[in-house]
C-alpha positions, -999 to 999 in steps of 0.1 A, spaced: 38 29 -438 21 12 -466 48 25 -493 76 10 -469 67 -23 -469 59 -17 -505 100 -9 -511 107 -37 -491 86 -66 -513 104 -49 -545 130 -53 -531 123 -89 -524 113 -91 -556 146 -81 -573 171 -103 -561 142 -132 -571 144 -120 -607 177 -121 -604 178 -153 -588 152 -172 -618 176 -162 -641 206 -168 -628 195 -204 -626 170 -201 -663 196 -215 -691 210 -241 -663 196 -280 -661 178 -279 -634 171 -302 -608 134 -309 -600 112 -323 -570 79 -332 -565 55 -320 -541 26 -347 -526 -1 -331 -552 30 -337 -585 35 -302 -588 71 -293 -597 97 -273 -566 133 -264 -574 164 -250 -557 153 -215 -568 117 -222 -551 128 -224 -522 162 -197 -521 139 -172 -529 112 -186 -505 142 -186 -473 155 -152 -490 121 -142 -478 120 -147 -445 154 -141 -435 144 -102 -446 113 -104 -428 134 -109 -396 159 -89 -403 132 -58 -406 98 -71 -394 102 -96 -363 67 -98 -354 51 -109 -387 45 -143 -403 55 -155 -431 33 -176 -462 55 -193 -485 42 -220 -510 75 -238 -496 82 -225 -465 63 -206 -437 77 -188 -403 55 -175 -373 24 -182 -378 11 -159 -351 12 -121 -366 -17 -102 -381 5 -89 -408 14 -116 -434 41 -120 -462 23 -143 -488 48 -156 -510 48 -177 -545 86 -175 -546 87 -189 -584 50 -192 -601 55 -209 -632 78 -234 -622 67 -258 -649 69 -234 -675 105 -225 -661 122 -256 -656 118 -262 -689 128 -232 -707 97 -216 -718 98 -177 -703 64 -181 -685 70 -175 -651 72 -147 -625 79 -142 -583 47 -126 -564 43 -117 -533 16 -98 -506 15 -83 -475 -21 -98 -459 -34 -81 -428 -56 -97 -410 -67 -115 -443 -69 -84 -466 -38 -84 -495 -30 -42 -487 7 -45 -508 17 -67 -536 38 -67 -559 44 -92 -591 78 -94 -607 84 -108 -647 123 -107 -648 123 -118 -682 102 -83 -695 113 -65 -665 82 -55 -659 70 -43 -620 38 -46 -613 21 -34 -579 -4 -20 -558 -8 -5 -523 -44 -10 -507 -60 26 -522 -33 40 -543 -40 25 -579 -17 -6 -595 9 2 -614 39 -14 -636 75 -3 -636 53 34 -623 29 34 -648 -5 31 -641 -21 6 -655 -62 -4 -657 -85 -33 -667 -106 -32 -696 -142 -26 -705 -142 -60 -725 -182 -80 -717 -179 -115 -718 -193 -123 -758 -170 -92 -771 -146 -95 -794 -115 -98 -780 -127 -115 -746 -97 -138 -736 -101 -166 -707 -71 -176 -692 -79 -213 -675 -59 -230 -652 -61 -266 -652 -55 -288 -618 -58 -324 -612 -80 -313 -579 -116 -327 -596 -132 -299 -582 -140 -281 -616 -151 -303 -648 -123 -275 -671 -132 -296 -696 -168 -288 -703 -163 -250 -687 -139 -251 -714 -162 -264 -743 -188 -239 -731 -164 -205 -726 -148 -212 -760 -189 -202 -776 -183 -164 -762 -142 -163 -755 -109 -168 -762 -93 -194 -738 -55 -200 -727 -35 -218 -706 -7 -200 -702 9 -220 -669 17 -189 -644 -16 -176 -628 3 -146 -617 13 -134 -653 -23 -144 -664 -37 -123 -635 -15 -88 -651 -27 -97 -681 -60 -84 -664 -45 -55 -651 -30 -41 -678 -65 -49 -704 -48 -78 -722 -68 -110 -711 -104 -102 -692 -107 -131 -671 -85 -162 -652 -103 -191 -637 -83 -208 -609 -95 -240 -592 -57 -242 -567 -69 -242 -531 -42 -257 -509 -14 -229 -507 -32 -213 -536 -37 -177 -512 1 -178 -523 -7 -177 -559 -32 -154 -558 -29 -123 -530 -3 -100 -550 -26 -103 -580 -59 -97 -555 -47 -60 -547 -32 -51 -580 -63 -71 -600 -88 -50 -577 -65 -19 -578 -66 -15 -614 -106 -20 -615 -114 -54 -618 -126 -81 -593 -112 -115 -572 -139 -141 -557 -135 -172 -546 -151 -199 -569 -187 -192 -557 -188 -154 -554 -176 -150 -520 -150 -127 -507 -123 -149 -484 -92 -143 -466 -57 -147 -483 -39 -157 -450 -46 -193 -452 -60 -216 -484 -83 -206 -506 -114 -217 -527 -100 -215 -555 -105 -176 -574 -120 -158 -604 -101 -128 -611 -116 -105 -639 -120 -72 -651 -152 -67 -632 -175 -65 -663 -181 -96 -668 -179 -117 -632 -210 -124 -627 -216 -143 -661 -183 -159 -651 -190 -172 -618 -227 -186 -632 -212 -204 -660 -180 -220 -627 -210 -228 -610 -227 -255 -631 -191 -272 -635 -185 -276 -598 -176 -310 -588 
C-alpha cells in the first residue's frame, strides 16, 4: 500500500513541477501572508490540485497544505508545501522544490521532494531507503569541524533563535549557507552534499519538513525539533534540526545556547 501512496505522491509532484516551470519566467503577481512571507498563484494552484486528487482517490484522508487544508479528521494526512522556496521562485532564482509527505498518526511514512529545474525526484517509503530518480542515496559521514562540513541556516523573523550569534559560532567549524529552500537543503543532506540544516520555522513548519524527515532519515540521517525531541508532523512544529546524524548532538548543543 505504501508504494501505491508513493506513486500517487510522485504524480502530484510531476504536476507541481510542470506548473512551476510554466510560470517560472513570467512576471508573477505576489501576495503576502500574515508572517510577511510570499504566496503566489502557483502555490495556490498546486495546493488546490492536491486537495482535488486526495478527494478523488483517498476520501477519508486529510490534507494539511501550507496554503489550504482539507478534512482535519483523519489519521492519514497529506502534508504539503506546494512551492518551497517561493522567495527564490518569484525572483527567478532556480532554488525551489515541491514537497509532499503522507503522515500517519503524526509520523511521515511516504515522502517526495521534486526539483523541477533539475528533474530530480527525491523519494522515500518507511523502511525502504531513500532515492533520487530511483538511485539510492545516503548522507555523508562528516563530523562538525571536518573539511567540507556544510550547514544551511534558515533565517526567520520570529525571534526563536538568535541566528546571527549562532552563525558566528558555527562558522568556525562549518561552512554556512542559506539557500532559500529548506527542503532543497535537506535533499543536499540526504545525498551527502550538505551535513546539517537548522530550521526555526514553527507555524506550518511541518509542511516544510515532513517529506524531508522521511527522506533524510531513510538516507541514514537524523531529524528532531530544535530541542532535540521527536515531534508530530501533522501539525505545527517546534523548528527542526536536520543532519547526517553523526554530529547531531554537537549541533543541538550549540543551537540550544541561542534559543530565545
